[in-house]
N, C-alpha and C positions, 0 to 999 in steps of 0.2 A: 361413054361420053365421046362424041366425035371431036375431031380437031377444030372444026368450026365452032362448036359449042365451047370448047376450052378457050379459043381465041376471044369469044364474046365475054366469057367470064373474066378473063384477064383484063379486057378493055373496061368492063364495068367496074371492076375493083380498082383499077388505076385511076379512074375518075373519082371514086370515093376516097381512095388512099393514094394520093400522088406519089408518096414516098416509095410505094411498092414498085412503081415503074423505074425509079432510080435504082432501087436495090436489084431488080431483075437485070437492068442494063449493066450494073457493076459486075454482077455475077457472070453474065455472058462475056464481058470483056476479060475477066480473069480466066475463064475457061479457054477463051481463044488464045490468050497469052501463054497458056500452058504448053502450046506447041513448041515453044522455045526451051522448055524444061523437060524434055523426054529423051535425053541422050543416053542415060544409064540403062544397061541391060542386066537385069537380075539373074543370078543363078541360084539354084535351090539345093539345099541339103537338109531336107525336112525329116525330123523325127516325129514320132507320134506324140500326142499330148502327154501320155503316160511316161514315155521315155524322157521327155523334157523335164518333167518333175522328178523322176527317179534320179536323174543325173545331178540335179541341183539340190534336191531335198531327199537324200537317200533314206533318212530315218522316218519319213512320213508314210503312213499306210493309206494309199490312194483308194483302196477298196471301200473304206468307210465313207469317203466323200462321194464315190460313185453311187453307193447305196442311197445316200441322202438326195441325190439328184433324180431318182426315179419318179417320184411323185410330181416334182416340178416339170420334168420333161413331158410327162403325160398331160399336164395342165397346158403347157405351151403348144403341144401338138394339137390339142382340141381347139385352141384359139386359132391356130393357123388353118386348120381344116374349115372352120366356120368362115374365116376370112376369104378363103378361096372361092366361096360361093357368091361373094359380093362383087359388084362392078367397080372397076377402077378407071378413072379417078372419080370419087364421090365423097360425100361427107362421111359415109360409113367406112370407106376404104380410101383414105387420103394418100396412102403410100402403097407402092406395089408389094405384093406378098413376099417377093425375094429381096426386099429393101433391107431387111434386118440381117444381123450377123448369123453365120452358120452354127451348127450344133457344136462343132469342135471349139469354136471361139467362145461360145457360151460356157462350155465345160471348163475351158482354160481360165476364164474370168472367175468362175465360181471357186475352183480349187485354189487359184492364186490368192484370192481374198480370204479363204478359209485358213490358208497356211500363214500368210503375212499379218492377218488381223489389222488392216489399215485403220487409222483413226478417221481420216477424211479422204474421200475420192472425189475428183472433179471429172466429169465427162461432158463432151460437147457432142450434140446430136443424140436425140432420143427416139424420134418416130414413135412406133408402137410401144417401145420400151423393152425390147428383147434382151439387150445387154443389161439394162437397168434391173430387170427382175432377178437375173442370176446374181448380180452383185448384191442386191438388197437381201436376197435369200441367204447369201453367205454371211452378211453382216448380222442378220437376225439370228443365225446359228451361232455366230461369235458372241452375240449379246453386246456388241459394241460397234461403233463406227457410223459414219453418215455419208451418204452419196449426194453430191451437189451436181445437178444436171442442168445443162443449158440447151435450149432449142427455141425456135421461133416459128411463126406462121408465114410461109413463103409463097403459098399458092392459094387461089380463091377457094378451092375445095378443102383446104386444111383449116382446122379449128383448134384452139388451145385445148379444149376438153378431150381431143383425141390423142394428144401427146402423152405417151405413157399409159395408154388405155389398158394394156395388159396387166398392169401392176395392181394386185388386189389390195384392199384397204388395210389388211393386217401387216403389210410390208411398208406402207407409206409413212410410218412413224419415223423411219430413218432416211426419208427422202426429202430433199429440199430442191424444189424446181424453180429455175430462174428463166423467165421468158425474155428472149432477146437474142441478137446475133452475138457470137463469141467475140467478134471484133469490137463490139460495143461494151460487153459486160465481163469478159473473162478476167481482165486485169483487176477490176474492182472486186470480183469475187475472191480472187487470190489474196488481195489486200485485206479482205474481211475475215478470212479463215486462217487459223494457225494449224500447223501439223498436217499438211496435205502430203500424203504418202504416195498416191498414184494419180496420174493424169492420163485420160483416155481421149484421143482425138477420133471423132467419127462424124464430123459435121461437113461443111463444104470442102470437098477434096480438090482444091486448087493449090498450086504452088504457093501463092501469096498467103492464103489463109492458113495452110498447114505450117509454113515457116513461122508465121506470127504466133500460132498456138504453141509450137514446139519451143520457140525462144521464150515465150511468156512462162511456160511451165518450167523450163530449165532454170530460169531466174528465181522462181518462187517455190519450187518443191523443197521439202525437207531434205537433209542430207540422206543419201541412199534412196531417194525417191525414184519412182519408175515412170517412164513415159511409154505408153502403148499407143499404137496407131493402127487403124483399119485402112484398107485400100491404099497401101503404099506404092502400088505399081502404076498408078495413074500418072505420076510425074516424078521428078527427081528430089522432091522436098525431103523425104525421109533419108535418102542416101546422102544428100548434101549436108543435112543437119548432123547426122551421126558421124560423118567424116570430119566435119568442122569441130565437133566436140570430142572426138576421139572415143 
C-alpha cells in the first residue's frame, strides 16, 4: 500500500469517524512531546532468561517448561512465516511482522506465569496476540487464571477481528478482550476485577500514556503484584516511575 493510498484511507475514515482524527492528533502530540523525556541513558547487565529464573526460583525445573513450549513455538513460527507473505498494511496484515514481542520475551512471560500461577493478568496492547497466546497457554497449563487484554482499532486497515488473531479457540476460554484505549478503559477494568497479580504495558509507548498505565497499575495491583513493560527505551517513563516508587 502506497503512502498516497494510506493518506486517502485515513482521510476517508476520519470523515466517517471524526473521533479518529482527534485520536491520531493526540497521539502525534504525545509522540512529539516525548523529545522532552529522553534524557536517561540505560546501561545493561543482561542475564539470560534461564539465569534470571534460576536466580529467583532456584527450586524450579526450567527444562519442563521449555519442553512445554516446543509445540507452541512451532505453531507461532508457522503463523509468522505465513504472515511474511502478506502485504503490509492491509486487512490481512494490519501490523508489521516485527510488531510483536521477541521469542525471549514470549518465553519469559510463559515461564513466569507457570511459576507464579497468577489469578488475573491485565495487558494493554494485543495486535496479533503473540504475548497473549503465551500467557494463555501458561494459564491453560495451570488450569487457573484469566487474561484481560485491552486494544483498539487505530488505523483504517485495522479491524477488531484481527486483534488476537493468532489465539486458537481452545485458549480463548481464559481470555477476556476489552475494546478501547487504555486511557479510557484501564481504570474501569481494574475496578471491576479483584486479585490482579500482573500488569503488562505494551500499548502506546509515549511518556504520558506509560506513566498513566504504570500509576494506575501501582494503585490497583494486589500486594506483591508485578508490573512488566515492553519498549522501555523509547522515553524516561519506566526509569522515572521506578525511581519514584523505589
